[in-house]
C-alpha positions in Angstrom: -121.1 -126.9 120.4 -121.2 -125.0 117.1 -121.2 -121.2 117.0 -125.0 -119.5 117.2 -123.6 -117.7 113.6 -123.6 -121.0 112.0 -127.2 -121.7 111.8 -127.3 -117.4 110.4 -125.6 -118.0 107.7 -128.2 -121.5 107.1 -130.9 -119.2 107.4 -129.6 -116.5 105.1 -129.1 -118.9 102.3 -132.5 -119.9 102.3 -133.8 -116.7 102.6 -131.8 -115.8 99.8 -133.0 -118.5 97.7 -136.4 -117.6 98.5 -136.6 -114.4 97.6 -134.0 -114.7 94.4 -137.2 -117.3 93.2 -139.5 -114.3 94.3 -138.2 -111.6 92.4 -139.2 -110.3 89.3 -136.0 -110.3 86.5 -137.5 -107.2 84.8 -136.7 -105.4 87.9 -133.6 -107.3 89.1 -132.0 -106.5 85.5 -133.2 -102.7 85.4 -131.4 -102.9 89.2 -128.4 -104.3 88.0 -128.5 -106.4 91.3 -127.9 -110.1 92.1 -127.4 -111.7 95.3 -124.6 -113.1 96.6 -124.1 -116.8 97.4 -123.2 -117.8 100.8 -120.0 -119.3 99.9 -118.8 -115.8 98.5 -119.9 -114.0 101.2 -117.8 -115.9 103.6 -115.0 -115.8 101.8 -115.4 -112.2 101.2 -116.1 -111.6 105.1 -112.5 -113.7 105.5 -110.5 -111.2 104.1 -111.1 -108.2 106.7 -107.7 -108.0 108.8 -108.8 -105.7 111.5 -112.3 -106.0 112.8 -111.8 -104.7 116.4 -113.7 -104.0 118.9 -116.8 -101.7 117.4 -117.2 -102.7 113.8 -119.3 -99.8 111.9 -119.9 -101.8 108.7 -121.7 -100.3 105.3 -123.5 -102.8 103.2 -124.7 -100.8 100.1 -127.2 -102.6 97.5 -127.7 -105.5 100.2 -130.1 -107.7 98.7 -131.3 -109.9 101.7 -127.9 -109.1 103.9 -125.7 -112.1 103.1 -122.6 -110.3 103.3 -123.6 -108.7 106.3 -124.4 -111.6 108.5 -121.5 -113.0 106.8 -119.0 -110.6 108.6 -121.0 -111.4 111.6 -120.7 -115.0 112.0 -116.7 -114.0 110.8 -116.4 -111.7 113.7 -118.3 -113.7 116.5 -115.9 -116.4 115.4 -112.4 -114.2 116.0 -111.3 -113.4 119.2 -111.2 -111.6 120.7 -114.5 -111.0 119.3 -116.1 -107.4 118.8 -118.5 -106.3 121.5 -120.7 -104.2 119.0 -121.5 -104.7 115.7 -123.7 -101.8 113.9 -124.8 -102.5 110.3 -125.8 -100.0 107.8 -127.7 -101.6 105.0 -128.6 -99.9 102.2 -131.6 -101.5 99.6 -134.6 -100.4 97.5 -136.1 -103.1 96.5 -139.1 -104.2 98.2 -139.0 -107.8 98.1 -135.2 -107.7 99.4 -136.3 -105.6 101.7 -137.9 -108.5 103.6 -135.9 -110.8 103.4 -133.0 -108.0 104.7 -135.1 -107.6 108.0 -135.4 -111.3 108.7 -131.5 -112.0 108.4 -131.0 -108.9 110.7 -133.2 -110.4 113.3 -131.4 -113.6 112.9 -127.9 -111.2 113.0 -129.0 -109.6 116.4 -129.9 -113.2 118.3 -126.5 -114.8 116.9 -124.8 -111.7 118.2 -126.7 -112.2 121.8 -125.7 -115.4 121.8 -122.5 -114.6 121.3 -122.5 -112.1 123.8 -122.1 -109.2 121.9 -124.4 -106.3 120.6 -125.6 -106.2 117.1 -127.6 -102.9 115.9 -128.6 -103.1 112.1 -129.8 -100.1 110.2 -132.1 -100.5 107.3 -131.8 -97.7 104.7 -134.7 -97.7 102.0 -133.0 -95.2 100.3 -131.2 -94.7 97.0 -127.6 -95.2 98.4 -126.2 -92.9 95.8 -128.5 -90.1 96.0 -127.6 -90.6 100.1 -123.9 -91.1 100.1 -123.1 -88.1 97.2 -125.5 -85.5 99.5 -123.9 -86.4 102.7 -120.1 -85.9 100.8 -121.4 -82.8 98.8 -119.9 -80.1 101.6 -121.8 -77.7 99.7 -125.1 -78.9 100.8 -124.1 -80.4 104.2 -121.5 -79.0 106.6 -118.0 -80.8 107.0 -118.3 -83.4 109.3 -122.1 -84.9 109.0 -121.0 -87.6 106.7 -121.8 -91.5 108.6 -118.1 -92.6 109.1 -117.8 -96.6 108.9 -114.7 -98.6 109.7 -115.3 -101.5 107.6 -117.3 -102.2 103.7 -118.7 -105.0 102.0 -120.4 -104.6 98.5 -121.6 -106.8 95.8 -123.0 -103.3 94.0 -125.1 -103.6 91.3 -124.0 -103.5 87.8 -125.7 -100.8 85.4 -124.6 -98.0 83.0 -125.3 -94.5 83.9 -125.7 -91.9 81.0 -123.9 -88.9 81.2 -126.6 -86.5 81.4 -128.7 -89.1 84.2 -129.3 -87.6 88.0 -127.2 -90.0 89.2 -124.2 -89.0 87.4 -124.6 -85.3 88.1 -124.9 -86.1 92.0 -121.8 -88.3 91.3 -119.6 -85.0 89.6 -120.9 -83.2 92.8 -118.8 -85.6 95.2 -116.2 -85.8 93.0 -116.6 -89.6 91.6 -116.7 -89.7 87.6 -117.7 -93.2 86.5 -120.0 -94.4 84.2 -121.2 -97.7 85.8 -123.0 -98.0 89.0 -120.9 -100.7 90.3 -117.7 -98.2 90.5 -119.8 -95.5 92.0 -121.3 -97.9 94.6 -117.5 -98.3 95.5 -116.2 -95.0 94.9 -118.7 -93.5 97.3 -118.1 -96.1 99.9 -114.5 -95.7 100.1 -115.2 -91.9 100.9 -117.6 -92.6 103.8 -114.8 -95.2 105.1 -112.6 -94.2 108.2 -108.5 -93.6 107.4 -107.8 -97.4 108.5 -111.3 -98.5 107.0 -111.1 -101.7 104.9 -113.3 -102.3 102.1 -114.1 -105.5 100.6 -116.3 -106.1 97.2 -117.2 -108.1 94.1 -117.0 -106.8 91.3 -116.4 -107.1 87.1 -113.2 -107.2 86.3 -113.6 -104.6 83.1 -112.5 -101.7 85.5 -108.9 -102.6 85.3 -108.0 -101.2 82.2 -109.8 -99.0 79.5 -110.0 -95.1 79.2 -114.1 -95.3 81.1 -112.7 -96.7 84.2 -109.7 -94.9 84.4 -111.2 -92.0 86.9 -112.5 -94.5 89.0 -108.8 -96.2 89.4 -107.2 -93.6 89.8 -109.5 -92.6 92.7 -109.4 -96.2 94.2 -105.7 -95.9 93.8 -105.4 -92.5 95.5 -108.1 -93.5 98.2 -106.9 -97.0 99.6 -104.1 -99.3 98.8 -104.9 -102.7 97.7 -104.1 -105.7 100.1 -105.6 -108.3 98.2 -107.4 -108.8 95.0 -108.8 -112.8 93.8 -109.7 -113.8 90.5 -112.1 -116.7 89.9 -110.7 -118.5 86.6 -114.3 -119.6 85.8 -116.4 -116.6 84.1 -119.5 -117.7 84.7 -119.1 -119.8 87.9 -119.1 -117.2 90.7 -123.2 -116.2 90.2 -123.6 -119.1 88.3 -127.3 -119.6 88.9 -128.1 -116.5 88.0 -127.0 -116.0 84.0 -123.7 -113.7 85.1 -121.2 -113.7 82.4 -119.0 -111.2 83.7 -115.6 -111.8 84.9 -115.6 -111.1 88.6 -113.2 -110.8 90.9 -112.7 -109.7 94.6 -110.8 -107.1 95.9 -109.6 -106.1 99.5 -108.0 -102.2 99.9 -107.5 -100.2 103.4 -108.2 -96.5 103.0 -104.8 -94.7 103.3 -102.5 -97.5 103.8 -99.5 -97.3 102.6 -98.3 -99.1 99.3 -97.5 -102.8 100.4 -97.5 -106.2 99.1 -100.5 -107.2 97.2 -101.9 -111.0 97.9 -102.6 -112.3 94.8 -105.1 -115.5 94.7 -107.0 -117.4 92.4 -109.7 -120.5 92.0 -111.6 -122.0 89.9 -115.0 -121.0 91.5 -116.1 -120.2 94.8 -115.5 -122.7 97.4 -112.5 -124.5 95.7 -108.9 -125.0 96.0 -107.1 -121.2 96.2 -103.7 -120.5 95.1 -101.9 -117.5 96.2 -98.8 -115.3 95.9 -97.2 -112.3 97.6 -96.1 -109.1 94.9 -95.5 -105.8 95.5 -97.7 -103.1 94.6 -95.8 -101.6 91.9 -96.0 -105.1 90.4 -100.0 -105.1 90.0 -100.2 -101.3 89.3 -97.1 -99.6 87.9 -96.5 -96.0 89.6 -95.4 -94.9 86.1 -98.3 -95.6 84.4 -100.6 -92.8 83.3 -103.5 -95.0 82.9 -103.3 -96.7 86.5 -103.9 -100.1 84.6 -104.5 -103.4 87.0 -102.1 -106.2 86.6 -103.1 -109.6 87.7 -100.2 -111.6 87.3 -101.5 -114.8 89.3 -98.8 -117.1 88.4 -94.9 -116.7 88.2 -95.0 -117.7 84.7 -97.6 -114.7 84.4 -95.1 -112.8 86.1 -92.2 -113.6 83.6 -94.9 -112.8 80.6 -95.1 -109.4 83.0 -91.5 -108.8 83.0 -90.6 -110.0 78.9 -92.9 -107.4 77.8 -91.9 -104.8 80.1 -88.1 -105.3 79.0 -89.3 -104.2 75.3 -88.0 -101.0 74.0 -90.5 -99.2 72.2 -94.2 -97.5 73.4 -96.1 -96.9 69.6 -95.2 -93.2 69.1 -91.4 -94.2 69.4 -92.3 -96.4 66.4 -94.2 -93.4 65.0 -97.1 -95.5 64.9 -100.7 -94.5 66.2 -103.9 -96.6 67.1 -107.2 -95.0 66.3 -111.1 -96.6 66.1 -112.6 -97.3 62.7 -114.3 -93.8 61.9 -117.4 -95.5 60.4 -120.4 -95.6 63.3 -122.5 -98.3 61.6 -126.0 -96.9 63.0 -125.2 -93.4 62.3 -124.1 -93.6 58.6 -126.9 -96.0 57.9 -128.4 -94.3 54.8 -124.3 -94.5 53.6 -124.2 -98.7 54.1 -124.8 -100.7 50.8 -124.8 -104.2 51.2 -122.9 -105.2 48.4 -120.1 -103.2 46.1 -121.6 -101.1 43.8 -120.3 -98.4 41.6 -119.7 -95.4 43.7 -118.8 -96.9 46.4 -115.9 -98.0 48.5 -115.0 -100.9 50.5 -116.4 -101.0 54.6 -114.2 -103.3 56.7 -116.0 -105.3 59.6 -113.5 -107.6 61.7 -116.3 -110.2 59.7 -113.8 -109.7 56.8 -110.9 -110.9 58.8 -109.4 -114.0 57.3 -105.9 -115.9 57.9 -104.5 -112.7 58.5 -105.3 -110.6 55.9 -108.3 -108.6 55.1 -110.8 -110.7 52.8 -113.0 -108.1 51.3 -115.7 -108.5 50.1 -117.8 -111.2 52.1 -121.2 -111.5 49.6 -124.0 -113.1 51.5 -123.0 -112.3 54.8 -125.1 -110.1 57.5 -122.6 -106.8 57.7 -123.1 -104.4 54.8 -119.4 -104.5 52.4 -119.6 -101.2 50.9 -119.4 -97.1 51.5 -121.4 -95.3 49.8 -118.5 -92.7 47.8 -120.4 -89.1 48.3 -119.2 -85.7 49.9 -121.0 -86.6 53.3 -118.8 -89.8 53.6 -115.3 -88.2 52.9 -114.1 -88.0 56.6 -115.4 -91.5 57.6 -112.7 -92.7 54.9 -109.0 -93.5 54.6 -106.2 -93.9 52.4 -106.2 -96.9 50.7 -103.1 -98.2 52.1 -101.8 -100.8 54.5 -102.6 -100.8 57.9 -102.6 -103.7 60.6 -106.8 -104.1 61.8 -107.7 -105.0 65.4 -111.2 -106.5 66.5 -112.5 -104.1 69.5 -114.6 -106.9 70.5 -113.8 -110.6 70.7 -116.0 -113.6 71.3 -115.5 -115.3 74.6 -114.7 -118.8 72.4 -112.1 -117.2 70.7 -108.4 -118.1 71.8 -106.9 -114.9 71.4 -107.9 -111.2 73.6 -106.1 -109.1 70.1 -106.8 -110.7 66.9 -104.8 -108.5 64.2 -105.0 -108.5 60.6 -103.2 -106.8 57.7 -105.3 -104.6 55.5 -103.4 -105.1 52.0 -104.4 -102.7 49.2 -103.2 -105.1 47.0 -106.0 -107.5 47.4 -108.6 -105.5 47.0 -109.5 -103.6 43.6 -107.2 -101.8 41.7 -109.2 -98.9 41.2 -109.9 -98.3 45.1 -108.6 -95.0 46.5 -110.1 -94.9 49.8 -111.9 -97.6 52.1 -114.1 -97.1 55.3 -113.0 -98.9 58.8 -115.9 -99.7 60.9 -116.2 -98.6 64.3 -115.9 -102.1 66.2 -112.4 -102.4 64.8 -109.2 -100.7 65.8 -106.6 -99.8 63.0 -103.0 -99.0 63.3 -101.1 -95.8 60.8 -98.9 -93.7 60.9 -99.9 -90.1 60.7 -102.8 -91.0 58.6 -101.5 -93.0 56.1 -100.3 -96.6 55.8 -97.4 -98.6 57.1 -94.6 -100.3 55.0 -96.2 -103.7 54.3 -92.9 -105.7 56.2 -93.8 -103.9 59.1 -97.5 -104.2 58.9 -96.9 -108.2 59.1 -94.7 -107.9 61.7 -96.6 -105.8 63.9 -99.9 -108.0 63.1 -97.6 -111.1 64.2 -96.3 -109.6 66.9 -100.1 -108.9 68.1 -101.0 -112.1 67.8 -98.4 -113.8 69.9 -99.4 -115.8 72.8 -96.7 -113.3 74.4 -98.9 -110.3 73.9 -102.5 -112.3 74.8 -101.3 -113.7 78.2 -99.7 -110.2 79.0 -103.2 -108.9 77.9 -105.4 -111.4 80.3 -103.6 -109.4 83.1 -105.2 -105.9 83.0 -108.0 -107.1 80.6 -110.7 -109.0 82.2 -113.3 -108.9 79.3 -113.5 -109.1 75.6 -113.2 -105.4 74.6 -110.1 -104.1 72.9 -110.0 -100.2 73.3 -107.0 -97.9 71.8 -106.0 -97.2 74.8 -105.5 -100.6 76.0 -103.3 -101.0 72.4 -101.3 -97.8 73.2 -100.1 -99.0 76.6 -98.6 -102.1 75.4 -94.8 -102.3 75.1 -93.3 -102.9 71.3 -90.3 -104.5 69.6 -88.3 -102.3 67.7 -89.0 -101.3 64.1 -85.9 -103.5 63.1 -87.5 -106.2 65.0 -90.9 -106.0 64.1 -89.4 -105.6 60.3 -88.0 -108.8 60.4 -91.1 -110.5 62.4 -92.5 -109.3 58.7 -90.1 -110.4 56.5 -90.4 -114.4 58.1 -94.5 -114.0 57.7 -94.7 -113.4 54.2 -97.6 -113.6 51.9 -98.9 -116.1 54.5 -99.5 -116.2 58.3 -98.1 -119.5 59.7 -100.6 -121.3 62.4 -99.9 -119.8 66.1 -96.9 -122.0 66.6 -95.3 -121.1 63.5 -96.4 -117.3 65.0 -94.9 -117.8 68.2 -91.7 -119.1 67.0 -91.3 -116.2 64.5 -91.9 -113.5 67.5 -89.7 -115.7 69.9 -86.7 -115.7 67.2 -86.8 -111.9 66.7 -87.0 -111.4 70.5 -84.4 -113.5 71.7 
């Protein structure tokens, strides 16, 4: 006889699809919420290791309750099954709330049929405000916050303004983050009792970069990672909702000692899964001040990570610094010129990247080519010397995540003394000045190598390349970089040629 909870999952998917069709797209975008497909919800629920005889579950941003229903189904299928499942679901969208109450009714029926008890609590309040208030001991007596032993989340994705009420509430609760999804996870972790488990599906963007560093520290201080699952396809986890973020599912236990982590991957939800077991220190290097999360999901990825870790130098040891271009175009709009003219200097965008070098100007394009040379713009300029530039943002279609070129002053007009570098470009320099040309060519070759690309993708799940990310890399010695540059010469080869040059210098 099939479990009553199987009918529950079918009912939930029907409710989800019906509710999804009724949602106002503008409202959904403003809330940043996308409902979890049944196959993803079931997979997430299966990650819980110890649900115990009494489940006290938090589902924040619950939608129609797909995740709670999946946990109920999972718990009732286990032996021994829990006697009581208490679920607290936060939701503020009125269209969702109707479906959520229907799903909770179905959960109660399924539990009763399995001789268990389901107690559902729908909270029609903002989870940020409620959770932050519970945790702010200046307003509430310690111990009054609810305590959960399990949390499952598909949190909303939306940026939080630095001066917003939400940001101030989170700060008062000891959480510093710039996005709702990290805020939801952080609050849920703090509301878990010691030993409690959390399973969440989120964008992968928190794994690196400066903006999510406080959240990574919070996550890793509060809990140990037990499992991380990566979907190889960027857009298939929420393929019906036009979600293009690269998503991961992670499972953590609050207060647990650091042990092994299961790294798993599949092409898409419901497709075959490959797994490997690695030490927690392989995922997060305890010596890394930025606490980047590395997801080496194959033996080949591990070999790449080990090879990178064996490189001898950080940027500071090479005497090289990487910065972000100084020209923020919308702020400098009055000083931008579409074409070069007297009393202007070259302005370099990533659109000027071509064949391993900066090719300036690019006339007839959409981007300006020049910056007015005035007293007000002097602080935005750098000397016209040799730099290595990288794109801060790459398109999904580009072959490499890190795209580097050499900015060679001999390829610019002879009378150019200064130039501007636009803010969507990073530039490598030596204390504000240029690099030796051979070193610059070698550095650009190294950054363009398949070695760097494969390693970079282990911790960077989006198309943004921050200066912090580039500082976190290990680099060859100056001599090795110069040897690469000597072999590059004045014309960069194709990818195979670059990889051969880099591999040869690192052998």
